[in-house]
C-alpha positions as CSV (number, residue, x, y, z in Angstrom):
1,M,-8.8,19.5,9.4
2,A,-9.5,17.2,12.4
3,A,-8.1,18.2,15.8
4,V,-5.2,16.0,16.8
5,V,-5.0,15.2,20.6
6,G,-2.1,12.8,20.4
7,L,-0.9,9.4,19.1
8,R,-2.5,6.3,20.6
9,C,-1.1,2.8,20.9
10,L,-3.2,0.3,18.8
11,R,-2.6,-2.5,21.3
12,C,-3.0,-0.9,24.8
13,G,-4.6,2.4,24.1
14,T,-2.0,4.6,25.8
15,L,-2.0,8.1,24.5
16,Y,1.3,9.8,23.7
17,P,2.0,13.4,22.6
18,P,1.5,14.4,18.9
19,D,5.3,14.6,18.4
20,H,5.8,10.9,19.4
21,H,5.7,9.9,15.7
22,A,9.2,8.4,15.6
23,E,8.5,6.0,18.4
24,D,6.5,2.8,19.2
25,C,4.7,2.1,22.5
26,P,7.2,1.6,25.3
27,A,4.5,0.0,27.5
28,C,3.9,-2.8,24.9
29,R,7.5,-3.2,23.8
30,P,8.3,-6.1,26.1
31,V,5.3,-8.1,24.8
32,A,4.4,-7.1,21.3
33,R,5.9,-4.0,19.6
34,S,2.9,-1.9,18.6
35,N,2.5,1.1,16.2
36,L,0.7,4.3,17.1
37,V,-2.2,5.9,15.3
38,V,-3.4,9.5,15.3
39,A,-6.0,10.2,18.0
40,Y,-8.4,13.0,17.3
41,D,-10.8,15.1,19.5
42,E,-13.9,13.0,20.2
43,T,-16.1,15.3,18.2
44,L,-14.6,13.8,15.0
45,M,-16.7,10.6,15.4
46,R,-20.1,12.3,15.6
47,P,-22.6,12.0,12.8
48,R,-22.1,14.4,10.0
49,P,-23.4,15.0,6.4
50,K,-21.8,13.4,3.4
51,P,-19.6,15.6,1.3
52,D,-21.1,17.8,-1.4
53,A,-21.2,16.0,-4.7
54,A,-19.8,19.1,-6.4
55,A,-16.7,19.3,-4.1
56,P,-13.4,18.7,-5.9
57,R,-12.2,15.0,-6.2
58,G,-9.0,13.7,-4.8
59,L,-7.4,13.1,-1.4
60,W,-8.2,16.6,-0.1
61,R,-11.9,16.0,-0.7
62,W,-11.7,14.4,2.8
63,G,-9.6,17.1,4.4
64,D,-11.9,17.5,7.4
65,V,-10.9,14.0,8.7
66,L,-7.1,14.5,8.1
67,P,-4.5,15.9,10.5
68,V,-3.5,18.9,8.3
69,T,-5.5,21.4,6.4
70,A,-5.5,21.5,2.6
71,G,-3.8,24.8,2.7
72,E,-0.9,23.2,4.6
73,G,-0.9,20.1,2.4
74,V,1.9,19.2,0.0
75,S,-0.1,17.9,-3.0
76,L,0.7,16.6,-6.4
77,G,-2.9,15.7,-7.3
78,E,-3.0,12.4,-5.5
79,G,-6.2,10.4,-4.8
80,G,-9.5,10.2,-6.7
81,S,-8.3,7.0,-8.4
82,P,-10.8,4.9,-10.4
83,L,-12.7,1.9,-9.1
84,H,-12.8,-0.6,-12.0
85,H,-15.4,-3.4,-12.3
86,L,-13.4,-6.4,-13.5
87,A,-16.0,-8.4,-15.3
88,R,-13.7,-10.9,-17.1
89,T,-11.4,-11.5,-14.2
90,G,-14.4,-11.8,-11.9
91,A,-15.9,-14.5,-14.2
92,A,-12.6,-16.4,-14.2
93,L,-12.6,-16.3,-10.4
94,G,-16.3,-17.1,-10.1
95,L,-17.2,-13.7,-8.7
96,D,-20.1,-11.5,-10.0
97,R,-18.9,-8.3,-8.2
98,L,-15.1,-8.0,-8.4
99,H,-13.7,-4.5,-8.3
100,A,-10.2,-3.0,-8.3
101,K,-9.1,0.4,-6.8
102,D,-6.5,1.6,-9.3
103,E,-3.7,3.4,-7.4
104,T,-1.4,3.2,-10.4
105,R,-3.0,6.5,-11.5
106,N,-1.3,8.5,-8.6
107,P,1.5,11.0,-9.3
108,T,4.4,8.5,-8.7
109,W,2.2,5.5,-9.9
110,S,1.6,3.9,-6.5
111,F,-0.6,4.0,-3.4
112,K,2.4,5.3,-1.4
113,D,1.6,8.8,-2.6
114,R,-1.2,9.0,-0.1
115,L,1.1,8.1,2.7
116,A,3.9,10.5,1.5
117,C,1.4,13.3,0.9
118,M,0.3,13.2,4.5
119,A,3.7,12.5,6.1
120,V,5.5,15.2,4.2
121,S,2.7,17.7,4.9
122,V,3.1,17.1,8.6
123,A,6.9,17.1,8.4
124,K,6.7,20.6,6.8
125,R,4.3,21.9,9.3
126,M,6.5,20.6,12.2
127,G,9.5,22.4,10.7
128,A,11.5,19.4,9.5
129,R,14.3,20.1,7.1
130,V,15.0,16.5,6.0
131,V,12.6,13.7,5.1
132,V,14.1,10.2,5.3
133,S,12.8,6.8,4.1
134,S,14.0,3.2,4.2
135,S,12.7,1.7,0.9
136,T,13.5,-0.5,-2.0
137,G,10.9,1.1,-4.2
138,N,7.5,2.8,-4.0
139,A,7.7,4.4,-0.6
140,G,11.1,6.0,-1.4
141,A,9.9,7.3,-4.8
142,A,6.8,8.8,-3.2
143,A,8.8,10.4,-0.3
144,A,11.3,11.8,-2.8
145,A,8.6,13.4,-5.0
146,Y,6.6,15.0,-2.1
147,A,9.8,16.2,-0.4
148,A,10.8,17.9,-3.7
149,K,7.4,19.5,-3.9
150,A,7.8,20.7,-0.3
151,G,11.3,22.0,-0.9
152,L,12.7,19.6,1.6
153,R,15.8,17.5,1.4
154,C,15.2,13.8,1.0
155,V,17.4,10.8,1.8
156,V,16.4,7.3,1.0
157,F,18.2,4.3,2.5
158,T,17.8,1.3,0.2
159,T,19.5,-2.1,-0.2
160,R,21.3,-4.0,-2.9
161,G,19.0,-5.6,-5.4
162,A,16.3,-3.0,-5.4
163,A,14.4,-2.6,-8.7
164,G,16.4,-0.2,-11.0
165,P,13.5,1.9,-12.3
166,M,12.4,2.8,-8.8
167,L,15.9,3.8,-7.8
168,T,16.1,5.9,-10.9
169,Q,12.7,7.5,-10.0
170,M,14.0,8.4,-6.5
171,R,17.1,10.0,-8.0
172,A,15.1,11.9,-10.6
173,Y,13.2,13.7,-7.9
174,G,16.5,14.8,-6.3
175,A,16.7,12.3,-3.4
176,E,20.1,11.2,-2.1
177,V,19.9,7.4,-2.4
178,V,22.2,5.4,-0.1
179,E,22.6,1.7,-0.9
180,T,23.4,-0.6,2.1
181,Q,24.4,-4.3,2.1
182,T,21.4,-5.5,4.2
183,K,18.0,-4.3,5.4
184,A,19.3,-4.1,9.0
185,D,22.2,-1.8,7.9
186,R,19.8,0.7,6.4
187,W,17.7,0.8,9.6
188,I,20.9,1.4,11.7
189,L,21.9,4.4,9.7
190,M,18.4,5.8,9.4
191,E,17.7,5.5,13.1
192,H,21.0,7.3,13.8
193,A,19.8,10.2,11.6
194,V,16.4,10.3,13.1
195,R,17.7,10.3,16.7
196,N,20.7,12.5,16.3
197,F,19.8,14.9,13.5
198,G,16.0,15.2,13.8
199,W,15.2,13.9,10.3
200,F,11.5,13.2,9.8
201,P,10.9,9.4,9.0
202,T,8.1,8.5,6.7
203,S,8.8,4.7,6.8
204,P,9.9,2.1,9.4
205,F,13.5,2.5,10.6
206,F,13.9,0.0,13.5
207,G,13.1,-3.6,14.0
208,P,11.0,-5.5,14.7
209,V,9.0,-3.2,12.5
210,V,5.8,-1.7,13.8
211,G,4.7,0.2,10.7
212,S,5.2,3.5,9.0
213,N,4.8,7.1,10.3
214,P,1.3,7.4,12.0
215,Y,0.5,10.6,10.2
216,G,1.4,9.1,6.8
217,I,-1.0,6.2,7.5
218,E,-3.8,8.7,7.8
219,G,-3.5,9.2,4.0
220,Y,-4.7,5.7,3.4
221,K,-8.0,6.4,5.1
222,T,-9.0,8.2,2.0
223,L,-9.0,5.0,0.1
224,A,-11.9,3.7,2.2
225,Y,-13.9,7.0,1.6
226,E,-13.4,6.8,-2.1
227,I,-14.4,3.2,-2.3
228,A,-17.6,3.7,-0.3
229,E,-18.6,6.8,-2.3
230,A,-17.9,5.1,-5.7
231,M,-20.2,2.2,-4.5
232,D,-23.0,4.6,-3.5
233,W,-22.1,4.2,0.2
234,Q,-22.4,0.4,0.1
235,V,-19.5,-1.4,1.8
236,P,-17.8,-4.3,0.1
237,D,-17.8,-7.6,1.8
238,W,-14.1,-8.1,1.4
239,C,-11.1,-5.8,0.7
240,V,-8.0,-7.7,-0.5
241,L,-4.6,-6.0,-0.2
242,P,-1.0,-6.9,-0.8
243,V,0.6,-6.6,2.6
244,C,4.1,-5.9,3.8
245,Y,3.8,-4.1,7.2
246,G,0.0,-3.4,7.0
247,D,-0.1,0.4,6.8
248,A,-2.8,0.4,4.2
249,L,-4.8,-2.2,6.2
250,V,-4.8,0.1,9.2
251,G,-5.7,3.2,7.1
252,L,-8.6,1.4,5.3
253,W,-9.9,0.0,8.6
254,R,-9.9,3.5,10.2
255,G,-11.6,5.0,7.2
256,F,-14.4,2.5,7.2
257,E,-14.8,2.8,11.0
258,E,-15.1,6.6,10.8
259,M,-17.8,6.4,8.1
260,R,-19.8,4.0,10.2
261,A,-19.6,6.5,13.1
262,F,-20.7,9.3,10.8
263,G,-23.8,7.3,9.8
264,W,-22.7,7.0,6.2
265,T,-22.3,3.2,6.2
266,D,-23.5,0.4,8.4
267,R,-20.5,-1.9,8.6
268,T,-16.8,-2.5,7.9
269,P,-15.5,-5.0,5.4
270,R,-13.5,-8.1,6.1
271,F,-9.8,-7.8,5.1
272,V,-7.4,-10.2,3.4
273,A,-3.7,-9.8,3.6
274,A,-2.0,-11.3,0.6
275,E,1.6,-11.9,1.6
276,V,4.7,-13.7,0.5
277,Y,6.2,-15.7,3.4
278,G,3.1,-16.3,5.5
279,S,3.9,-14.5,8.8
280,L,0.4,-13.2,9.4
281,A,-1.2,-16.5,8.4
282,A,1.0,-18.2,11.0
283,A,0.1,-15.6,13.7
284,L,-3.6,-16.1,13.0
285,A,-3.2,-19.8,13.3
286,D,-1.3,-19.7,16.6
287,G,-3.4,-17.0,18.2
288,G,-0.5,-14.9,19.5
289,D,0.2,-11.1,19.4
290,V,3.5,-11.4,17.7
291,P,3.8,-12.4,14.0
292,P,6.7,-14.8,13.7
293,E,9.9,-14.3,11.7
294,M,9.6,-16.7,8.8
295,P,12.5,-18.3,6.9
296,K,13.4,-16.6,3.7
297,T,13.0,-19.6,1.5
298,R,13.4,-17.7,-1.7
299,D,14.0,-14.3,-3.2
300,T,10.6,-13.1,-4.3
301,V,9.5,-11.2,-7.4
302,A,7.0,-9.4,-5.1
303,G,9.8,-7.3,-3.5
304,S,7.5,-4.5,-2.4
305,I,5.9,-6.9,0.1
306,G,8.9,-9.1,0.8
307,A,8.9,-8.9,4.6
308,T,9.6,-12.1,6.4
309,R,7.8,-10.8,9.5
310,G,4.4,-9.1,9.8
311,T,3.3,-6.5,12.3
312,F,0.9,-6.3,15.2
313,Q,-1.0,-3.6,13.4
314,A,-1.7,-5.8,10.4
315,L,-2.7,-8.7,12.6
316,D,-4.9,-6.5,14.7
317,V,-7.0,-5.4,11.7
318,L,-7.3,-8.9,10.3
319,R,-8.7,-10.1,13.7
320,R,-11.0,-7.1,14.2
321,S,-12.5,-7.5,10.8
322,G,-12.8,-11.3,10.8
323,G,-10.4,-11.4,7.9
324,T,-7.5,-13.7,7.0
325,A,-4.1,-13.9,5.4
326,V,-2.9,-15.9,2.4
327,A,0.7,-16.7,1.4
328,V,1.1,-16.5,-2.4
329,A,3.7,-18.2,-4.6
330,D,5.7,-16.1,-7.2
331,A,4.5,-18.2,-10.1
332,D,0.9,-17.3,-9.2
333,A,1.7,-13.6,-8.8
334,M,3.2,-13.5,-12.3
335,R,0.3,-15.5,-13.8
336,W,-2.2,-13.0,-12.4
337,Q,0.0,-10.1,-13.5
338,A,-0.2,-11.4,-17.1
339,R,-3.9,-12.1,-16.9
340,L,-4.9,-8.7,-15.6
341,A,-2.9,-7.0,-18.3
342,A,-4.4,-9.2,-21.1
343,D,-8.0,-9.3,-19.8
344,E,-8.4,-5.9,-18.2
345,G,-5.7,-3.7,-19.7
346,L,-4.2,-3.2,-16.2
347,Y,-0.5,-3.6,-15.9
348,V,0.5,-3.9,-12.3
349,E,3.6,-4.8,-10.4
350,P,4.0,-8.4,-9.2
351,S,3.4,-7.3,-5.6
352,T,-0.1,-6.1,-6.6
353,A,-1.0,-9.3,-8.5
354,V,-0.6,-11.4,-5.3
355,A,-4.1,-10.0,-4.3
356,F,-5.7,-11.9,-7.1
357,A,-3.9,-15.1,-6.3
358,A,-5.2,-14.8,-2.7
359,I,-8.7,-14.3,-4.0
360,Q,-8.4,-17.4,-6.1
361,T,-7.4,-19.4,-3.0
362,L,-10.3,-18.1,-0.9
363,R,-12.8,-18.7,-3.7
364,G,-11.4,-22.2,-4.1
365,D,-12.5,-23.2,-0.6
366,D,-15.6,-20.9,-0.7
367,R,-14.4,-18.6,2.1
368,I,-15.3,-15.8,-0.3
369,A,-18.7,-16.6,-1.7
370,R,-19.6,-16.1,-5.3
371,S,-22.2,-13.5,-4.4
372,A,-19.6,-11.4,-2.4
373,T,-18.6,-7.9,-3.4
374,V,-14.8,-7.8,-3.4
375,V,-12.4,-4.9,-3.8
376,A,-8.7,-5.5,-4.6
377,L,-6.2,-2.8,-4.2
378,L,-3.9,-2.2,-7.2
379,T,-1.0,-0.8,-5.3
380,A,1.5,0.1,-8.1
381,S,2.2,0.1,-11.8
382,G,4.1,-2.7,-13.5
383,L,6.5,-0.1,-14.9
384,K,8.0,0.1,-11.5
385,D,9.6,-3.3,-12.0
386,P,9.4,-4.2,-15.7
387,A,12.4,-6.6,-15.5
388,A,10.2,-9.1,-13.6
389,T,7.7,-9.1,-16.5
390,D,10.3,-9.2,-19.1
391,A,11.8,-12.4,-17.6
392,V,8.6,-14.4,-18.3
393,A,7.0,-12.5,-21.2
394,A,7.1,-13.8,-24.8
395,P,9.8,-12.0,-26.7
396,A,9.2,-9.7,-29.6
397,L,9.2,-11.3,-33.0
398,P,12.1,-10.1,-35.2
399,V,11.4,-9.9,-38.9
400,P,13.8,-9.2,-41.8
401,A,13.9,-6.0,-43.7
402,D,12.7,-7.6,-46.9
403,T,8.9,-7.1,-47.0
404,G,8.1,-10.5,-48.6
405,A,10.3,-12.3,-46.1
406,A,8.7,-10.3,-43.3
407,L,5.2,-11.3,-44.4
408,A,6.2,-14.9,-44.6
409,A,7.6,-14.8,-41.1
410,L,4.4,-13.2,-39.8
411,R,2.3,-15.9,-41.5
412,S,4.5,-18.6,-40.1
413,A,4.1,-17.2,-36.6
414,G,0.3,-17.1,-36.9
415,I,0.2,-13.3,-36.6
416,F,-1.0,-12.9,-40.2
417,P,-3.5,-15.4,-41.7
418,S,-2.0,-17.9,-44.2
């Protein structure tokens, strides 16, 4: 466990107490609302040996850089996900070294398990009795699962139109799911509960959004550690992520920066935010601190990243890393979802597939070179939202009960040879 000294504003550096996790930075609020990150004792950033190769795999392999001990941790076996080399997809994109960090293998089938693990562990240590999340999917499912493991009550505020399987998953873990008419409605109710009842928030609950719980974001640091170790401590040139509010961007950035301070690696990758409505791309273009609110021109199949406004924390990492943002169309997301499944055996949700559409755009104008090493984050399983796939997939072929007629139908369809 690393020694926590407080929570620090990403924008201005002001240090706040460790229990300031349900707040933003008051000093920055009039200019650009900024999230806080966990600040550790300065000894954390000193050189240290790499972990023993024989140490157990998973998120808690990196417990000495996290804000709680493994003994205090609420764990379901998260982390340790595979890093795939995508040879066929790489060839299609003109990349020799394309990899994918497969977070569909986590306990609730998404990368949000890393955030929930850390947030709920801290909630339990702080004596919280109720964990609360505002979510239309993965974050709520993960919070519900880890709260169940911790023996804590969980309430999830969601909105109409959320994917049915994810709501079912939340309820299966025992969460109380509240459906509001709009996103703003859920934040009003959740903020009331946090401020008046002391519920522990794992996700954003006021707007403009600054990001999720700072302690939860620390769970995402372990993604960087696992990627570097799997690549024999070589750092990829690019990390490409589907981005809503940028929590994983911050976590990965912090992880790579820590490893550089430890002497394990020599640099930090450039980051790409694959987004839906283009708020971060617009902010990078205009040079300001505040990502703009974008018009919601359509309902998107990539609902997990369907924010119309980005965050300062995401914009900050893109600028620090020399990265960029790419807005992706729904049709491209669905095309890459199908291609990954057919070419690599990886069925991901549409929100994940946007990463590959962004890579295609950046390869098209050679911003990502053919020789670059690229890691894409596979954030969640396609089984989280199968209706989106079903809407565009070829239907099953019905055949009659008579064997001869069935064989004829299969030959006619080209499934059996004539």
